[in-house]
C-alpha positions in Angstrom: -52.3 91.3 49.7 -54.6 94.2 48.2 -55.4 93.7 44.1 -54.2 97.8 44.1 -51.3 97.7 46.2 -50.0 94.2 44.3 -51.0 96.2 40.8 -49.3 99.7 42.1 -46.1 97.9 43.3 -45.8 95.7 39.5 -46.2 98.9 37.5 -43.8 101.0 39.7 -40.7 99.2 37.9 -38.5 102.6 35.5 -35.9 102.2 33.1 -33.7 105.2 34.3 -32.6 106.9 31.5 -28.7 107.2 32.2 -28.1 103.9 34.7 -29.4 101.5 32.2 -27.7 103.5 29.4 -24.3 103.3 31.6 -25.1 99.4 32.5 -25.5 98.6 28.7 -22.2 100.5 27.4 -20.2 98.9 30.4 -21.5 95.5 29.7 -20.9 95.8 25.8 -17.4 97.0 26.3 -16.8 94.6 28.8 -18.1 91.6 26.9 -16.5 92.7 23.8 -13.0 93.3 25.9 -13.1 90.1 27.8 -13.5 88.1 24.8 -10.1 89.4 23.2 -8.3 89.7 26.4 -9.5 86.0 27.3 -7.2 84.7 23.9 -4.3 85.7 25.8 -4.7 85.7 29.5 -7.1 82.5 29.8 -6.4 82.3 33.6 -7.1 85.9 34.5 -10.3 85.8 32.7 -12.3 82.7 33.1 -16.2 82.2 32.2 -17.3 82.9 35.9 -15.8 86.1 36.2 -18.0 87.1 33.3 -20.9 85.9 34.9 -19.8 87.9 37.9 -19.3 90.9 36.7 -22.5 90.8 34.8 -24.4 89.8 37.9 -22.7 93.0 39.5 -24.2 95.6 36.3 -27.8 93.4 37.4 -27.7 93.7 40.8 -26.7 97.7 40.9 -29.4 98.3 37.9 -32.4 96.2 40.1 -31.5 98.4 42.6 -32.4 101.3 40.6 -35.0 100.4 38.5 -37.5 98.0 40.3 -39.6 98.6 42.8 -37.4 99.0 45.7 -37.0 102.5 44.0 -40.7 103.7 44.7 -41.0 101.8 48.0 -38.0 103.6 49.7 -40.5 106.6 50.4 -43.1 104.2 52.2 -40.5 101.5 53.8 -37.4 101.7 55.6 -36.8 98.2 54.6 -36.6 98.8 51.4 -34.5 101.6 51.5 -32.4 99.5 53.2 -32.4 96.7 50.3 -31.9 99.2 48.1 -28.6 100.3 50.4 -27.3 96.7 50.4 -27.4 96.2 47.3 -25.0 98.9 46.4 -23.0 98.2 48.6 -22.4 94.5 49.9 -23.8 93.5 46.4 -22.8 94.7 43.3 -19.5 96.2 44.1 -17.8 93.0 44.9 -19.5 91.5 42.2 -18.3 93.8 39.6 -14.8 94.0 41.2 -14.8 90.1 41.1 -15.0 90.1 37.1 -11.2 91.8 37.0 -13.2 94.6 34.8 -9.8 96.9 34.1 -8.3 95.1 31.3 -11.5 93.8 29.4 -13.2 97.4 30.0 -10.3 98.7 28.2 -9.8 96.5 25.4 -13.5 97.1 24.9 -12.7 100.4 23.7 -11.5 101.4 20.3 -7.7 100.6 20.2 -7.0 104.4 18.6 -9.1 106.0 21.5 -6.9 104.3 24.3 -3.9 105.0 22.3 -4.3 108.5 21.4 -6.4 109.7 24.3 -6.3 107.3 27.1 -3.3 106.6 27.6 -1.1 109.9 27.4 -3.9 111.3 30.3 -3.8 107.8 32.5 0.2 108.2 32.7 0.1 111.1 34.1 1.6 112.1 37.2 -2.0 113.0 38.9 -4.1 110.3 38.0 -1.1 108.2 39.4 -1.3 109.9 42.6 -5.3 109.4 42.2 -5.4 105.7 41.7 -3.1 104.6 44.8 -5.1 107.3 46.8 -8.6 105.4 45.7 -7.1 102.0 46.1 -5.2 102.3 49.3 -7.0 100.6 51.6 -7.1 103.6 54.2 -9.3 105.5 52.4 -11.8 102.3 51.2 -11.9 101.8 55.1 -12.7 105.5 56.4 -14.8 106.4 53.2 -17.4 103.7 53.5 -17.6 104.1 57.6 -18.1 107.8 56.8 -20.8 107.3 54.2 -22.6 104.6 56.5 -22.4 107.1 59.5 -23.1 109.8 57.5 -25.8 109.1 55.2 -27.7 107.3 58.2 -27.9 110.7 60.3 -31.2 111.4 60.7 -30.9 115.1 58.6 -28.8 113.5 55.8 -31.5 110.4 55.8 -34.7 112.8 55.6 -33.0 115.3 53.1 -32.3 111.8 50.6 -36.1 111.4 50.5 -37.1 114.6 49.9 -34.5 115.5 47.4 -34.2 113.7 44.2 -30.8 115.1 43.9 -29.2 113.6 47.1 -31.1 110.7 46.8 -29.3 110.0 44.4 -26.1 111.5 46.0 -26.3 109.1 48.6 -26.3 105.9 46.0 -23.4 107.0 44.2 -21.7 107.7 47.7 -22.4 104.1 49.1 -21.6 102.5 45.5 -18.3 104.6 45.1 -17.1 104.2 48.5 -17.9 100.4 48.4 -15.8 99.9 44.9 -13.0 101.7 46.9 -13.2 99.5 49.9 -13.8 95.9 48.3 -11.4 96.9 45.9 -8.4 95.9 48.5 -10.0 92.8 49.4 -11.2 91.2 45.7 -7.6 92.9 44.4 -8.6 92.5 40.6 -6.3 91.8 38.3 -4.0 94.1 37.5 -3.2 95.5 40.9 0.2 96.3 42.9 -1.4 95.2 46.0 1.8 93.2 47.4 0.2 93.5 51.2 -0.2 89.6 53.0 -4.0 88.2 52.1 -3.8 87.8 56.1 -4.4 91.8 56.7 -8.1 91.4 54.6 -9.4 90.0 58.2 -8.9 93.0 60.8 -9.8 95.2 57.8 -13.2 94.0 57.0 -13.9 93.1 60.0 -12.8 96.3 61.7 -15.4 98.1 59.0 -18.0 95.5 60.0 -18.4 97.0 63.2 -19.4 100.1 62.5 -21.9 98.4 59.9 -23.1 96.4 63.4 -23.2 99.4 65.4 -25.6 101.3 63.0 -27.7 98.2 62.2 -27.8 97.8 66.6 -29.4 101.3 67.0 -31.8 101.1 64.5 -33.4 97.5 65.6 -33.1 98.3 69.1 -34.4 101.7 69.3 -37.8 102.4 70.5 -38.5 105.4 68.5 -38.9 106.2 64.8 -35.4 107.4 63.7 -36.7 109.0 61.0 -40.1 111.0 61.2 -40.9 110.8 57.5 -42.2 107.0 58.4 -44.2 107.8 60.7 -45.9 109.9 58.5 -46.4 108.0 55.3 -49.4 105.2 54.4 -48.1 101.8 56.1 -48.2 99.1 53.6 -48.4 95.3 54.5 -49.9 96.0 57.8 -46.2 96.6 59.4 -45.9 99.4 61.5 -42.9 102.1 61.8 -41.6 100.6 64.4 -41.4 97.1 63.4 -40.4 98.2 59.5 -37.5 99.9 61.2 -36.6 96.5 63.4 -36.6 94.8 60.2 -34.0 96.8 58.4 -31.8 97.0 61.0 -31.8 93.2 61.3 -31.7 93.1 57.7 -28.2 95.1 58.1 -26.8 92.7 60.7 -28.0 89.6 58.7 -26.0 91.1 56.0 -22.9 92.3 57.5 -22.2 88.7 59.2 -23.1 87.3 55.8 -20.4 89.3 54.2 -17.7 87.9 56.9 -18.6 85.0 56.7 -17.8 85.3 53.1 -14.5 86.9 53.2 -13.1 84.6 56.2 -14.0 81.7 54.0 -12.7 83.2 50.3 -9.3 83.9 52.4 -9.4 81.7 55.0 -9.3 78.4 52.7 -6.8 79.3 50.3 -4.2 80.4 52.7 -5.1 77.3 55.1 -5.2 74.7 52.9 -2.7 71.5 53.6 -1.6 71.4 50.2 -1.2 74.2 48.5 -1.0 74.3 45.0 2.9 75.2 43.7 3.0 78.3 41.5 3.9 76.7 38.5 4.0 78.6 35.3 1.9 78.7 33.0 3.0 77.5 29.5 2.6 80.3 27.1 -0.9 80.5 25.5 -0.6 81.1 22.0 -1.1 84.2 20.8 -4.1 84.4 18.4 -5.0 87.6 16.2 -6.9 90.2 17.2 -10.5 89.7 15.6 -11.0 92.0 12.5 -12.9 95.3 13.3 -16.9 95.2 12.3 -17.3 95.4 8.7 -20.8 95.8 8.0 -20.6 95.5 4.2 -19.3 91.5 4.6 -21.9 90.6 7.6 -24.3 88.1 6.8 -27.8 90.1 6.1 -26.9 93.6 6.0 -23.7 93.0 4.0 -25.7 91.2 0.8 -28.1 94.4 1.5 -25.5 97.0 1.0 -23.3 95.2 -1.6 -26.1 94.9 -3.8 -26.7 97.0 -6.4 -30.8 96.8 -5.8 -30.2 97.5 -2.1 -29.7 101.0 -2.4 -32.1 101.1 -5.3 -34.5 100.0 -2.9 -34.0 103.4 -1.0 -34.1 105.7 -3.1 -37.4 103.9 -4.5 -38.9 104.3 -1.2 -37.8 108.3 -0.9 -38.7 108.7 -5.0 -42.6 107.9 -3.9 -41.9 109.6 -0.3 -41.5 113.0 -1.8 -43.5 112.6 -4.6 -46.3 112.1 -1.5 -44.8 115.0 0.4 -45.6 117.3 -3.0 -48.7 116.0 -4.3 -50.4 116.5 -0.8 -48.7 119.8 -0.3 -49.8 121.3 -3.1 -53.2 119.5 -2.8 -53.9 118.0 0.5 -55.6 120.1 3.5 -53.5 123.0 4.0 -53.3 122.4 7.5 -49.6 121.3 8.7 -50.4 118.8 11.3 -52.4 116.9 9.4 -50.4 117.3 6.1 -47.3 115.2 5.8 -45.5 118.5 4.2 -45.9 120.5 7.0 -45.3 118.4 10.0 -43.8 114.8 9.5 -41.6 116.8 7.0 -39.8 119.4 9.3 -40.9 118.2 12.3 -40.7 114.7 12.1 -38.5 113.1 9.2 -35.8 116.3 9.9 -35.3 114.8 14.0 -35.0 111.5 12.6 -32.6 111.7 9.9 -30.1 113.8 12.4 -30.5 111.0 14.7 -30.1 108.3 12.5 -26.9 110.3 11.1 -25.5 110.3 14.6 -26.2 106.8 15.5 -25.1 105.3 11.9 -24.0 107.3 9.2 -25.3 109.7 6.5 -27.9 107.7 5.4 -30.5 110.6 3.8 -27.4 110.9 1.2 -27.4 107.1 0.6 -30.9 107.2 0.6 -31.0 110.3 -2.1 -32.5 109.5 -5.5 -30.7 112.6 -7.3 -28.0 109.9 -8.9 -30.4 108.7 -11.9 -30.2 111.9 -13.8 -26.4 110.8 -13.8 -26.9 107.6 -14.8 -29.1 108.7 -17.5 -26.7 111.1 -18.4 -24.3 107.9 -18.7 -26.5 105.6 -20.4 -27.9 107.9 -23.2 -24.2 109.6 -23.2 -25.4 113.3 -23.2 -22.9 115.3 -23.2 -21.9 116.8 -19.7 -19.8 119.9 -18.6 -17.6 120.6 -15.8 -18.5 122.2 -12.9 -16.8 125.8 -13.0 -13.5 126.1 -11.4 -14.5 129.4 -9.4 -17.3 127.6 -7.6 -15.8 124.8 -6.5 -15.4 125.7 -3.0 -17.9 125.3 -0.5 -18.2 129.2 -0.1 -21.6 129.0 -2.4 -23.1 126.0 -0.4 -22.4 128.1 2.9 -24.5 130.8 1.7 -27.3 128.9 0.4 -27.4 126.8 3.5 -27.6 130.4 5.1 -30.3 131.0 2.9 -32.3 128.1 3.2 -32.2 128.9 7.1 -33.2 132.1 6.8 -36.3 131.2 4.2 -37.9 128.6 6.6 -38.5 131.1 9.2 -39.5 134.2 6.6 -41.9 132.5 5.0 -43.0 129.8 8.2 -42.4 126.8 5.8 -43.2 124.8 8.8 -46.8 126.3 8.5 -47.4 126.2 4.8 -47.8 122.9 3.2 -48.1 124.5 -0.4 -44.8 126.5 0.3 -43.3 123.1 1.3 -44.2 121.3 -1.5 -43.5 124.3 -4.0 -39.8 124.3 -2.1 -39.2 120.5 -2.7 -40.4 120.8 -6.2 -37.5 123.7 -7.1 -35.2 121.1 -5.2 -36.1 118.3 -7.6 -36.2 120.4 -10.4 -33.0 121.8 -9.8 -30.7 118.6 -8.6 -31.9 117.0 -11.6 -30.8 120.1 -14.2 -27.8 119.9 -12.5 -26.7 116.7 -12.0 -27.8 116.2 -16.0 -25.5 118.7 -17.3 -22.5 118.8 -14.9 -19.9 115.9 -14.1 -18.7 114.7 -10.9 -22.0 115.3 -8.5 -21.1 118.5 -9.1 -24.5 119.2 -7.2 -23.9 116.8 -4.2 -20.7 118.6 -4.0 -21.2 122.3 -4.5 -24.8 123.1 -4.6 -27.7 120.9 -1.8 -27.9 122.6 1.5 -29.4 119.9 3.2 -26.3 117.3 2.2 -24.1 120.1 2.6 -25.5 120.1 6.6 -25.3 116.3 6.6 -21.5 116.2 5.5 -20.6 118.3 8.3 -23.1 116.4 10.7 -21.5 113.3 9.1 -17.9 114.1 10.4 -18.9 112.7 13.8 -20.9 109.6 12.0 -19.3 106.2 13.8 -19.1 104.3 10.5 -16.9 104.8 7.6 -16.1 103.7 4.3 -12.0 102.8 4.0 -10.2 99.8 2.6 -10.2 96.2 4.2 -6.6 95.7 3.2 -4.0 98.7 2.4 -1.5 96.2 0.1 -4.2 95.0 -2.2 -4.6 99.0 -2.8 -1.4 99.8 -3.4 -0.9 96.9 -6.1 -3.9 97.9 -7.6 -3.1 100.0 -11.1 -6.5 100.3 -12.4 -8.0 102.4 -9.3 -11.8 101.5 -10.5 -13.4 102.7 -7.2 -12.6 106.6 -8.2 -12.5 106.4 -12.2 -14.7 103.6 -12.8 -15.0 101.0 -15.3 -17.4 99.9 -18.2 -19.8 98.5 -16.2 -19.8 100.3 -12.8 -18.7 104.4 -12.0 -17.0 105.1 -9.7 -16.7 107.8 -6.6 -18.2 110.7 -8.3 -16.5 113.0 -5.8 -13.5 111.6 -6.2 -12.8 110.5 -2.6 -10.0 108.1 -3.2 -10.4 105.6 -0.7 -7.0 104.7 0.7 -6.6 108.5 1.1 -9.8 108.9 2.2 -10.5 109.9 5.6 -13.7 110.7 7.3 -17.2 111.2 5.8 -16.5 115.0 4.5 -18.2 114.6 1.2 -18.8 111.0 1.8 -22.5 110.4 0.0 -22.6 106.9 0.8 -23.3 105.9 -2.5 -21.4 102.6 -2.2 -20.2 103.5 -6.2 -16.9 102.3 -5.1 -18.2 98.8 -3.9 -19.7 98.1 -6.7 -16.5 99.2 -9.1 -13.8 97.4 -6.9 -13.0 94.5 -8.2 -10.9 93.3 -5.4 -13.8 93.8 -2.6 -12.2 95.3 -0.6 -13.8 98.3 0.4 -15.5 98.1 4.2 -17.6 99.7 5.9 -16.2 99.7 9.7 -16.9 101.8 13.2 -14.5 104.5 13.8 -14.2 107.1 17.0 -16.2 110.1 15.7 -13.6 111.8 18.1 -10.4 111.2 15.8 -12.0 114.5 13.6 -11.1 116.6 16.6 -7.4 115.9 17.2 -5.6 115.2 13.7 -5.9 117.8 10.7 -4.6 114.8 7.8 -4.6 115.7 4.1 -8.1 113.8 3.1 -8.4 112.8 -0.5 -10.3 115.8 -3.0 -10.5 117.8 -0.3 -6.7 118.5 2.0 -6.2 119.5 4.7 -9.2 121.8 7.0 -7.1 123.6 8.3 -6.1 125.1 5.0 -10.1 125.6 4.2 -11.5 128.5 5.1 -14.6 127.9 2.9 -15.2 124.7 5.1 -14.7 126.1 8.3 -17.1 128.9 7.5 -20.1 126.0 6.4 -19.5 124.5 9.6 -20.0 127.8 11.3 -23.0 128.8 9.6 -24.3 125.0 11.0 -23.3 126.0 14.7 -24.4 129.2 14.8 -27.5 128.5 12.9 -28.6 126.0 15.9 -28.9 128.6 18.3 -30.5 130.8 16.0 -33.0 128.0 14.6 -33.8 127.5 18.1 -34.2 130.8 19.3 -36.4 132.1 17.0 -39.4 129.9 18.7 -39.0 131.5 22.0 -41.6 133.5 23.2 -38.9 136.6 23.5 -38.0 136.6 20.0 -41.0 135.6 18.4 -42.7 138.8 19.8 -39.8 141.0 18.1 -40.2 139.1 15.3 -44.1 139.5 15.2 -43.6 143.4 15.7 -40.8 143.4 13.1 -43.7 141.6 10.4 -46.6 144.2 11.4 -44.9 147.1 11.1 -43.5 146.5 8.0 -44.9 145.9 4.4 -44.3 142.1 2.7 -42.0 143.4 0.8 -40.0 145.5 3.0 -40.4 142.9 5.9 -38.8 140.2 4.4 -35.8 142.4 3.4 -35.1 143.6 6.8 -35.7 140.4 8.2 -32.9 139.2 5.8 -30.7 141.9 6.8 -31.0 141.0 10.3 -30.5 137.9 9.8 -27.2 138.4 7.9 -26.4 141.4 10.8 -27.0 138.6 13.0 -24.9 136.3 11.8 -21.8 138.8 11.0 -21.6 139.6 14.6 -21.6 136.0 15.8 -18.9 135.6 13.2 -16.5 138.6 14.3 -17.2 137.7 18.0 -16.0 134.2 16.9 -13.1 135.9 15.0 -11.8 138.2 18.0 -11.7 135.0 20.1 -9.6 133.3 17.3 -7.4 135.9 16.8 -6.4 136.2 20.5 -5.7 132.4 20.4 -3.5 132.8 17.5 -1.6 136.1 18.9 -0.7 133.4 21.7 0.0 130.6 19.4 2.9 132.8 17.6 4.2 129.7 15.6 0.5 129.2 14.2 -1.2 131.3 11.0 -4.2 132.7 11.7 -6.1 130.7 9.2 -4.9 127.5 11.1 -6.7 128.5 14.1 -10.0 129.7 12.3 -10.4 126.6 10.6 -9.3 123.8 13.8 -11.1 125.6 16.1 -14.5 125.9 14.1 -14.1 122.1 14.1 -13.8 122.0 18.1 -17.0 123.9 18.2 -19.0 121.6 16.0 -20.5 119.2 19.0 -21.8 121.6 20.9 -23.8 123.1 17.8 -25.2 119.7 16.9 -25.5 118.5 20.7 -27.9 122.0 20.1 -29.1 121.0 16.7 -30.4 117.2 18.5 -31.9 118.6 21.9 -34.1 121.3 19.6 -35.1 118.4 17.0 -36.1 116.8 19.7 -38.2 119.2 20.9 -40.3 118.9 17.6 -40.6 115.4 17.4 -41.6 115.2 20.9 -44.9 117.6 19.6 -45.1 115.7 16.4 -44.9 112.5 16.9 -48.2 111.6 18.5 -50.0 113.6 15.4 -49.0 110.5 13.1 -52.1 108.5 12.8 -54.2 111.4 12.3 -52.1 113.3 9.5 -52.1 109.3 7.1 -56.1 108.9 7.9 -56.2 112.7 6.3 -54.1 111.5 3.3 -55.4 108.5 2.9 -58.4 109.8 2.0 -60.3 109.7 5.7 -61.0 113.1 6.6 -59.9 113.7 10.2 -62.5 116.5 11.1 -62.6 118.7 13.5 -62.5 116.2 16.5 -59.1 114.6 14.7 -57.4 117.4 14.4 -58.2 118.1 18.3 -57.1 114.7 19.0 -54.1 115.6 17.1 -53.8 118.7 19.0 -54.3 117.0 21.9 -51.9 113.5 21.5 -48.9 117.2 20.5 -49.5 118.4 24.2 -49.4 115.1 25.9 -46.4 113.8 23.9 -44.8 117.2 25.0 -45.4 117.1 28.5 -44.7 113.3 29.2 -41.9 112.3 30.3 -39.5 110.3 28.9 -39.1 106.2 28.9 -42.2 106.2 31.8 -44.0 107.9 34.5 -40.7 108.5 36.4 -39.0 109.1 33.6 -37.0 111.9 32.7 -38.8 115.1 31.2 -37.3 116.7 27.9 -36.2 119.7 29.0 -33.6 117.2 31.4 -33.3 115.5 27.9 -31.7 118.6 26.2 -29.8 119.5 28.7 -28.1 116.1 28.9 -27.5 116.3 25.2 -26.1 119.9 25.2 -23.7 118.7 28.2 -22.5 115.9 26.1 -22.0 118.8 23.1 -20.1 121.3 25.8 -17.9 118.5 27.2 -16.9 117.2 23.8 -15.6 120.7 22.5 -14.5 121.0 25.9 -12.4 118.1 25.1 -11.4 118.9 21.7 -10.6 122.8 22.3 -8.4 121.2 25.4 -6.6 118.8 22.5 -6.0 122.0 20.3 -4.6 124.5 22.9 -1.9 121.8 24.2 -0.8 121.3 20.6 -0.7 124.8 19.2 0.1 126.6 23.0 3.5 125.6 23.3 4.2 126.8 26.7 2.4 126.3 29.8 1.8 130.0 30.1 0.0 130.0 26.2 -1.3 127.2 26.7 -3.9 128.4 29.8 -4.4 131.6 28.6 -5.8 129.7 25.0 -7.5 127.2 27.4 -9.4 129.9 29.2 -10.6 131.9 25.8 -11.7 128.8 24.7 -13.6 127.5 27.8 -15.1 131.0 28.2 -16.2 131.3 24.6 -17.8 128.0 24.3 -19.5 128.1 27.4 -21.3 131.0 27.2 -22.3 129.9 23.4 -23.6 126.6 25.9 -25.2 128.9 28.0 -27.2 131.3 25.3 -28.7 127.1 24.4 -29.5 126.7 27.8 -31.0 129.9 27.8 -33.2 129.3 24.9 -34.4 126.3 26.7 -36.0 127.5 29.2 -38.2 130.0 27.2 -41.2 129.5 26.7 -41.6 127.8 23.0 -43.9 128.0 20.2 -45.1 124.3 19.2 -44.8 124.8 15.9 -46.6 122.3 13.2 -49.2 121.0 15.5 -51.7 123.7 15.5 -51.3 124.9 19.1 
């Protein structure tokens, strides 16, 4: 084999994003659920079934990620091997793992109980289940798939089009699952027919498989013209490759029949069948406690220690000092200054990603609790925050002004202005936290904190209590009141009544103050925020808080605005606006334009909410406005995430040149050019390797996920508030139409030419 060919084959391994994520998610859910379910069902879930399931996942991934996927355009044999893995290897192995119960037990119990169980108990789902597991459906489906996709026209279409190639794989895999379901009958199932019927079922289906294999093997002409035009690998002619692929089909079909007959006939013809003895009831073991990061071996000790957070805060202080000093005295070229590209294009996206994957780590590392500690230690007199400002209205206005200032003063391109803004932020936070009690800056003022509070509604970790009985017997409530040694939660979030992450800075003061070590940091389902409206400690019901709803809408609507101003059409309009007005008039006009656009969006949203409220006659307008604001939040956050992914992709490669300049070794023109070239390359390079998805594909998938979650939230709310089926249908149509229009605008924005801010391009 020529070295170049072997090297090319070895380098053709890929990591397909969504199949890989699906395999990882399925493996984690199965393993988690198998460990739990096996405690009470050891006979149905022995270890060998787990081995089969993971072998099936591995076979599925190998079929899509190995060089087979790259070779299928050159060798029919490679393409056939890929199909056989997806039809005859992966599906039966997966079903041998009895995956239904372990996969359900691997999901959060609250999600299964509140979301899946009502949906799975519907008549429509039961009918679909009976249809897909019926032997006639599986038999017809797999035979039609084999014949249809091996017709020359369909096969050539799959070779030319990546989309139809993926559809071909999905068709083979899904129909094979339906076919093998009747053969393997994974527990639990309702199939009561005799196992003798499996023999004619498999043999008759394989006759079609044999027929297709014989045609491919014996035909003396190249059936698929593409293989006659491509370079021939390994010295194999197109006809020899075709005969080898057909022989492979015949051999695998023979092995499938042999294995099936052996598995069916041996138990049925056994001379000494085992009596159906009733197994002794297995002792019921308590379910494992949910994962608690505060009591994990290493991470828990670091989190509970008072020095763990101090270390994060020290790092934050050092980083802010570097950004301020470099912004004021360093090179005023944003891609080479930490106050430019690093702060806006790298740190900001990473913060949001970390928040949505873990928790509100930004507020946890914020050092502005130190002024409160100093005021407490030196007994400086502090005042209560004014009552008329004790809401989210000022925070919503400040967040809106922050987004406007970011665009008006081009902070991404001005390290000095960024440093001055950060310096003003430090002074304001220090002053307010020193003068006022109760973490007033965090709760009512900080615009960054407000954004993080809203986004943390969908964070996967939440502070709570380990045992409610311990809290009910506690009379001191140190977690919220504090004691002589440790302060409690200054935001007055009483843990037994705390729901969600809203207003929680993850400061862990409650952990330090609790005398019973009863605080936990556990995973939770982010979807809980969409289907419930509980009374929250220190906040009340969100349905009664229009200030919080407006703050949510600022976050949602600004996701579109912040992305739209980077597009070429909108940027041209803003450029004309600045050119035809003096500076003083320009910022005033742009401020008016921002307020006008925000008002139009709010009016459109209010009109849709009013229409839904007229249909839900038993619910007041404020409740509908607030509840549907949360339902729109997943779509807004997904747009933010997709947009900030653009910033991250266009800037991360410039980090070496940036820090080279910050360390006193100026990059010079050559370094600047390298930083710009790296930014351009990272922008247009695919994600996860040469055959990975593009940045635009990733953005679309992220926004698609946000849209589906918002649809789900709206569906739940319309079912709860709509009452009759007619009202429910009308409300659902309004919600689906409005959220889909919002989604369409976001997709249009992502398709437009974008200015690569902070990269110097």
